C-alpha positions as CSV (number, residue, x, y, z in Angstrom):
1,M,86.8,-36.4,81.3
2,N,86.5,-35.0,77.8
3,S,85.5,-38.1,75.7
4,F,86.4,-36.4,72.4
5,I,89.9,-35.8,73.6
6,S,90.2,-39.2,75.3
7,K,89.3,-41.1,72.1
8,W,91.6,-39.1,69.9
9,L,94.5,-39.5,72.4
10,S,93.9,-43.3,72.1
11,I,94.5,-43.0,68.3
12,S,97.7,-41.1,69.1
13,I,99.0,-44.0,71.2
14,L,98.1,-46.3,68.3
15,N,100.2,-44.0,66.0
16,L,103.1,-44.1,68.5
17,L,102.9,-47.9,68.3
18,F,103.3,-47.6,64.5
19,V,106.3,-45.3,65.0
20,A,107.9,-47.9,67.3
21,A,107.1,-50.7,64.9
22,L,108.9,-49.0,62.1
23,G,111.9,-48.2,64.5
24,L,111.9,-51.9,65.4
25,I,112.1,-52.9,61.7
26,L,115.0,-50.5,61.2
27,R,116.9,-51.9,64.2
28,Y,116.2,-55.5,63.0
29,K,117.6,-54.7,59.5
30,I,120.8,-53.3,61.0
31,A,121.3,-56.2,63.3
32,Y,120.3,-59.0,61.0
33,S,118.7,-58.9,57.5
34,L,115.4,-58.0,55.9
35,P,116.3,-57.7,52.2
36,F,112.8,-57.2,50.8
37,L,112.4,-53.8,52.6
38,D,114.5,-50.7,51.7
39,Q,116.2,-49.2,54.7
40,K,116.0,-45.6,53.5
41,N,112.3,-45.9,52.7
42,I,111.6,-47.3,56.2
43,L,113.6,-44.5,57.7
44,H,111.7,-41.8,55.8
45,S,108.4,-43.5,56.8
46,H,109.5,-43.7,60.4
47,S,110.6,-40.1,60.7
48,H,107.7,-38.5,58.8
49,F,105.1,-40.4,60.6
50,A,106.7,-39.7,64.0
51,F,106.5,-36.0,63.3
52,S,103.0,-35.9,61.8
53,G,101.1,-38.9,63.1
54,W,102.4,-39.0,66.7
55,I,103.8,-35.6,67.8
56,S,101.9,-33.1,65.7
57,Q,98.6,-35.0,66.0
58,T,98.9,-35.2,69.8
59,L,99.9,-31.5,70.1
60,M,96.8,-30.6,68.0
61,I,94.6,-32.7,70.2
62,L,96.0,-31.1,73.4
63,M,95.7,-27.6,71.9
64,I,92.0,-28.3,71.1
65,Y,91.6,-29.4,74.7
66,Y,93.0,-26.0,75.7
67,L,90.4,-24.2,73.6
68,S,87.5,-26.4,74.7
69,R,88.3,-25.7,78.3
70,I,88.0,-22.0,77.7
71,L,85.5,-21.7,74.8
72,G,83.4,-24.8,75.5
73,Q,83.4,-28.3,74.2
74,E,81.3,-27.5,71.2
75,I,84.6,-26.2,69.7
76,N,85.7,-29.9,69.3
77,N,83.4,-30.5,66.3
78,R,85.1,-27.7,64.4
79,Y,88.5,-29.5,64.5
80,R,87.3,-33.0,63.9
81,W,87.8,-32.9,60.1
82,L,91.2,-31.3,60.6
83,L,92.3,-34.1,62.8
84,Y,91.1,-36.6,60.2
85,A,92.9,-34.7,57.5
86,N,96.2,-34.8,59.4
87,L,95.6,-38.5,60.3
88,I,94.8,-39.7,56.8
89,S,97.7,-37.7,55.2
90,S,100.0,-39.1,57.9
91,Y,99.0,-42.7,57.2
92,G,99.4,-42.0,53.5
93,M,102.9,-40.8,54.1
94,M,103.7,-43.8,56.3
95,I,102.6,-46.3,53.6
96,T,103.9,-44.5,50.5
97,F,107.3,-43.8,51.9
98,I,107.7,-47.5,52.6
99,I,106.7,-48.4,49.0
100,Q,108.5,-45.7,47.0
101,G,110.6,-43.5,49.2
102,Y,110.5,-39.9,47.9
103,G,108.1,-40.1,44.9
104,L,104.9,-38.7,43.5
105,Y,102.6,-40.3,46.1
106,S,104.7,-39.7,49.2
107,I,105.4,-36.1,48.2
108,S,101.6,-35.6,47.5
109,F,100.6,-36.9,50.9
110,S,103.4,-34.8,52.5
111,T,102.0,-31.7,50.8
112,L,98.4,-32.6,51.9
113,N,99.8,-33.0,55.5
114,I,101.4,-29.5,55.4
115,F,98.1,-28.0,54.0
116,A,96.2,-29.7,56.9
117,F,98.6,-28.0,59.3
118,Y,98.0,-24.7,57.5
119,A,94.2,-25.1,57.9
120,F,94.7,-26.0,61.6
121,A,96.9,-23.0,62.2
122,Y,94.4,-20.7,60.5
123,Y,91.4,-21.8,62.5
124,F,93.3,-22.1,65.8
125,W,94.7,-18.6,65.4
126,K,91.2,-17.3,64.9
127,D,89.9,-19.1,67.9
128,L,92.8,-17.8,70.1
129,N,91.7,-14.3,69.2
130,K,88.2,-15.1,70.7
131,I,89.7,-15.6,74.2
132,K,88.9,-12.5,76.2
133,E,91.4,-13.0,79.0
134,K,94.8,-12.7,77.4
135,S,97.5,-15.0,78.8
136,T,101.1,-15.8,77.9
137,S,100.1,-19.3,76.6
138,I,98.3,-17.6,73.7
139,L,101.6,-16.1,72.6
140,W,103.4,-19.5,72.9
141,F,100.7,-21.1,70.7
142,K,100.8,-18.3,68.1
143,A,104.6,-18.6,67.9
144,A,104.3,-22.4,67.6
145,L,102.0,-22.0,64.6
146,I,104.3,-19.5,63.0
147,F,107.4,-21.7,63.4
148,G,105.4,-24.7,62.2
149,L,104.6,-22.7,59.0
150,I,108.3,-21.7,58.6
151,S,109.4,-25.3,58.9
152,S,107.3,-26.3,55.9
153,F,109.6,-24.1,53.7
154,G,112.4,-26.6,54.4
155,A,110.2,-29.5,53.5
156,F,109.0,-28.0,50.3
157,Y,112.6,-27.2,49.2
158,L,113.8,-30.7,50.1
159,A,110.9,-32.2,48.0
160,Y,111.9,-29.9,45.2
161,M,115.5,-31.0,45.3
162,M,114.5,-34.7,45.4
163,A,112.1,-34.3,42.5
164,N,114.7,-32.6,40.4
165,K,117.6,-34.8,41.5
166,M,119.6,-31.9,42.7
167,T,122.9,-33.0,44.4
168,N,124.1,-29.9,46.3
169,Q,125.1,-31.5,49.6
170,D,125.2,-28.2,51.6
171,M,121.7,-27.2,50.4
172,Y,120.4,-30.7,51.0
173,L,121.6,-30.8,54.6
174,S,120.6,-27.2,55.3
175,S,117.0,-27.9,54.1
176,I,116.8,-31.0,56.4
177,Y,118.1,-29.1,59.4
178,F,115.9,-26.2,58.6
179,F,112.8,-28.4,58.7
180,L,114.0,-30.3,61.8
181,H,115.0,-27.2,63.7
182,F,111.7,-25.3,63.2
183,Q,109.7,-28.4,64.0
184,Y,111.3,-29.5,67.3
185,N,112.7,-26.1,68.4
186,G,109.8,-24.2,67.1
187,W,106.4,-25.9,66.6
188,F,107.0,-28.8,69.1
189,L,108.7,-26.7,71.8
190,F,106.5,-23.7,71.7
191,A,103.3,-25.7,71.6
192,G,104.5,-27.8,74.5
193,L,105.6,-24.8,76.6
194,G,102.2,-23.2,75.7
195,L,100.4,-26.1,77.3
196,L,102.8,-26.0,80.3
197,T,102.8,-22.3,80.9
198,D,99.0,-22.2,80.7
199,K,98.9,-24.5,83.7
200,L,101.8,-22.7,85.4
201,E,100.2,-19.3,84.9
202,I,96.8,-20.5,86.3
203,I,98.4,-22.1,89.4
204,T,101.3,-19.6,90.1
205,G,100.0,-16.3,88.7
206,E,103.6,-15.6,87.5
207,R,102.6,-14.0,84.2
208,K,105.4,-11.5,83.9
209,K,108.2,-14.0,84.4
210,L,106.6,-16.5,82.0
211,Y,106.3,-13.7,79.4
212,R,110.0,-12.9,79.8
213,A,110.8,-16.6,79.2
214,F,108.7,-16.5,76.1
215,Q,110.5,-13.4,74.7
216,L,113.9,-15.0,75.3
217,F,112.9,-18.3,73.6
218,C,111.3,-16.5,70.7
219,F,114.4,-14.3,70.2
220,A,116.6,-17.4,70.2
221,C,114.6,-19.6,67.9
222,I,115.6,-18.3,64.5
223,P,119.4,-17.7,65.1
224,A,119.6,-21.0,66.9
225,Y,119.0,-22.7,63.5
226,F,122.5,-21.6,62.4
227,L,124.0,-23.8,65.1
228,S,123.0,-26.7,62.9
229,I,125.0,-25.4,59.9
230,L,128.1,-24.1,61.5
231,W,130.1,-25.4,58.5
232,M,128.7,-22.6,56.2
233,E,131.1,-19.8,55.5
234,F,128.9,-16.9,56.5
235,I,128.4,-18.2,60.1
236,S,131.5,-16.3,61.4
237,N,129.8,-13.0,60.7
238,I,126.9,-13.8,63.0
239,Y,128.8,-15.8,65.7
240,I,128.0,-13.4,68.5
241,L,124.3,-13.7,67.7
242,L,124.5,-17.4,68.1
243,I,126.2,-17.1,71.5
244,A,123.4,-14.7,72.5
245,A,120.8,-17.2,71.3
246,V,122.3,-20.0,73.4
247,I,122.5,-17.8,76.5
248,A,118.9,-16.6,76.0
249,Q,117.6,-20.2,75.9
250,L,119.4,-21.1,79.1
251,V,118.2,-18.0,80.9
252,A,114.6,-18.6,79.7
253,W,114.6,-22.2,80.9
254,I,116.0,-21.2,84.3
255,I,113.2,-18.7,84.6
256,I,110.6,-21.4,83.9
257,L,112.3,-23.9,86.3
258,K,112.3,-21.2,89.0
259,V,108.6,-20.5,88.6
260,Y,107.9,-24.2,89.0
261,Y,110.2,-24.6,91.9
262,K,108.8,-21.6,93.8
263,S,105.3,-23.0,93.5
264,R,106.0,-26.7,93.6
265,S,103.7,-27.4,96.5
266,L,100.8,-25.8,94.7
267,M,101.7,-27.8,91.5
268,R,101.8,-31.1,93.4
269,Q,98.1,-30.5,94.4
270,K,97.1,-30.0,90.8
271,I,98.9,-32.8,89.0
272,T,99.1,-36.6,89.6
273,N,102.2,-38.0,91.3
274,Y,103.2,-40.1,88.3
275,G,102.6,-37.2,85.9
276,K,104.9,-35.1,88.0
277,I,107.7,-37.8,87.6
278,L,107.2,-37.8,83.8
279,L,107.3,-34.0,83.6
280,I,110.5,-33.9,85.7
281,L,112.1,-36.6,83.4
282,A,111.2,-34.5,80.4
283,A,112.6,-31.4,82.0
284,L,115.8,-33.2,82.8
285,A,116.1,-34.4,79.2
286,F,115.4,-30.8,77.9
287,T,118.1,-29.5,80.2
288,I,120.6,-32.0,78.8
289,K,119.5,-31.0,75.3
290,L,120.1,-27.3,76.0
291,L,123.6,-28.1,77.5
292,L,124.5,-30.2,74.4
293,Q,123.3,-27.4,72.1
294,S,125.3,-24.9,74.1
295,G,128.4,-27.1,73.7
296,S,127.8,-27.1,69.9
297,I,128.6,-23.4,69.7
298,H,132.3,-24.5,69.6
299,P,133.0,-25.0,65.9
300,E,135.3,-28.0,66.4
301,L,132.8,-29.8,68.7
302,S,130.0,-29.1,66.2
303,H,132.0,-30.5,63.3
304,L,132.9,-33.5,65.3
305,S,129.3,-34.2,66.4
306,Y,127.7,-33.7,63.0
307,G,130.3,-35.9,61.4
308,F,129.2,-39.0,63.3
309,R,125.8,-40.4,62.5
310,P,125.3,-42.2,66.0
311,I,125.7,-38.8,67.7
312,I,123.1,-37.2,65.4
313,I,120.6,-40.1,65.9
314,G,121.2,-40.0,69.7
315,Y,120.5,-36.2,69.8
316,L,117.3,-36.5,67.7
317,H,116.0,-39.4,69.9
318,L,116.8,-37.3,73.0
319,V,114.7,-34.5,71.7
320,L,111.8,-36.6,70.1
321,L,111.6,-39.4,72.7
322,G,113.3,-38.0,75.9
323,V,111.9,-34.5,75.8
324,T,108.8,-34.4,73.5
325,S,107.2,-37.9,73.9
326,I,107.8,-38.2,77.6
327,F,106.4,-34.6,78.0
328,L,103.2,-35.4,76.0
329,L,102.6,-38.6,78.1
330,G,103.4,-36.7,81.3
331,F,101.0,-33.9,80.4
332,I,98.2,-36.4,79.5
333,V,98.7,-38.3,82.8
334,S,99.2,-35.2,85.0
335,F,95.8,-33.9,84.1
336,E,94.1,-37.3,83.6
337,L,93.0,-36.6,80.0
338,V,92.6,-40.4,79.6
339,S,91.7,-43.0,82.2
340,V,94.9,-43.6,84.3
341,N,95.1,-47.2,85.6
342,K,97.9,-49.5,86.7
343,L,98.2,-51.1,83.2
344,L,98.7,-47.7,81.6
345,I,101.3,-46.7,84.2
346,W,103.1,-50.0,83.6
347,G,103.1,-49.4,79.9
348,I,104.4,-45.9,80.2
349,S,107.1,-47.0,82.7
350,I,108.3,-49.7,80.4
351,F,108.4,-47.2,77.5
352,V,110.3,-44.7,79.6
353,G,112.8,-47.4,80.6
354,G,113.2,-48.2,76.9
355,V,113.8,-44.5,76.1
356,I,116.6,-44.3,78.8
357,I,118.2,-47.6,77.7
358,N,118.0,-46.5,74.0
359,E,119.5,-43.1,74.7
360,L,122.4,-44.5,76.8
361,L,123.2,-47.0,74.1
362,L,123.1,-44.4,71.3
363,M,125.3,-42.0,73.3
364,T,127.8,-44.8,74.1
365,Q,127.9,-45.7,70.5
366,G,128.4,-42.1,69.5
367,L,131.2,-41.5,72.0
368,A,132.9,-44.8,70.8
369,A,132.6,-43.6,67.2
370,L,134.7,-40.6,68.0
371,S,137.7,-42.9,68.6
372,Y,136.5,-45.4,65.9
373,T,135.9,-48.0,68.5
374,A,133.4,-50.8,67.8
375,I,131.1,-51.9,70.6
376,P,130.4,-55.6,70.6
377,Y,126.7,-56.5,70.1
378,I,125.6,-52.8,70.1
379,N,123.1,-53.4,67.2
380,E,121.6,-56.3,69.1
381,M,121.3,-54.2,72.3
382,L,119.7,-51.4,70.4
383,L,117.2,-53.9,68.9
384,T,116.4,-55.0,72.4
385,A,115.8,-51.4,73.4
386,A,113.4,-51.0,70.4
387,I,111.5,-54.2,71.5
388,I,111.1,-52.7,75.0
389,L,109.8,-49.4,73.6
390,F,107.3,-51.3,71.4
391,G,106.2,-53.5,74.3
392,G,105.6,-50.5,76.6
393,I,103.5,-48.8,74.0
394,L,101.5,-52.0,73.2
395,I,100.6,-52.2,76.9
396,M,99.5,-48.6,76.9
397,L,97.3,-49.3,73.9
398,I,95.8,-52.4,75.5
399,S,95.0,-50.3,78.5
400,R,93.2,-47.7,76.4
401,F,91.2,-50.1,74.3
402,T,90.2,-52.1,77.3
403,F,88.8,-48.9,79.0
404,L,87.0,-47.8,75.8
405,K,85.4,-51.3,75.4
406,Q,84.3,-51.2,79.1
407,A,82.9,-47.7,78.6
408,Q,80.8,-48.9,75.6
409,N,79.4,-51.8,77.5
410,R,78.1,-49.7,80.4
């Protein structure tokens, strides 16, 4: 086990606990009252820290693990300061957004966080070029870094609008969706599939098919952004391109699923049983996400879904919890990058149960909102789901710190 990776992943689980704690506060404020905390400020802190402190931090760690496996573990020291830079700027964002919302300090920490990602992208790209045996995973990682850089343009423009108190609603929403799209459909997705296809290519040898899937996802990424802004007038001129992007993503995902299914017996020998379950759950969530995205190609359905906040929140949680978070935990457990024991498995199981309950409640709330129907005690039920999520992560963290303490005493 790589001790460097294991220790940093423990910090990631701690960060996930902070994300859940902020989500719990948000749910409590909706169900009851917490007047001394500003709801919007907590929301900004929750979302920014989830992206940078949990998902990006963990992806960086797993990508460093990928490099260390090929180039040697001495590569770890080169990235230590970059992980600290991302971590410190993420904590800065979490705290300052709670205190002031969008302001001088929170925007400063956000900018530092983006620059930390730029530095990571620069060094990681250079190290990828040192790998002699070229694989499809290298292309996935390079595309992930490019899309991560592109997403920052939306963040910078959003900060510019906030600082100058600009009130153009279309530009404001377009900037938010630009950042979100190139984060979770670009940086998160391509980095995750880079990690997955690396293992698939080693185990199955299906390089050509995985390369074809990469080409299709890569082609679809930029035009798929416009699915988020179908209300803009110019969209009718590129509508055929949007349909092509939707079809390309579905075909690419089917190719990857076929590669896995064809070699499932070999895959089972290389990954843990519980890790396999988590990866299947993440794949199921991603399939649902692609089908929902395909449905949004219909303008009326798109306007309907983007007009109701519960549906947007449900979709974002499906992507960030159901797809990305479960995948990251599944990948970590599948290849035993941390010590896997019963307590950790219990914690992850409770967390996954909380994700499923939370998603079902959000989707039910969203569907009810379409007919303007109020669901009794829905806020209290969502608060309960948030408590389950928090409890599961807390158990995971106890498992990790117990192991690390035992390792120090040996």
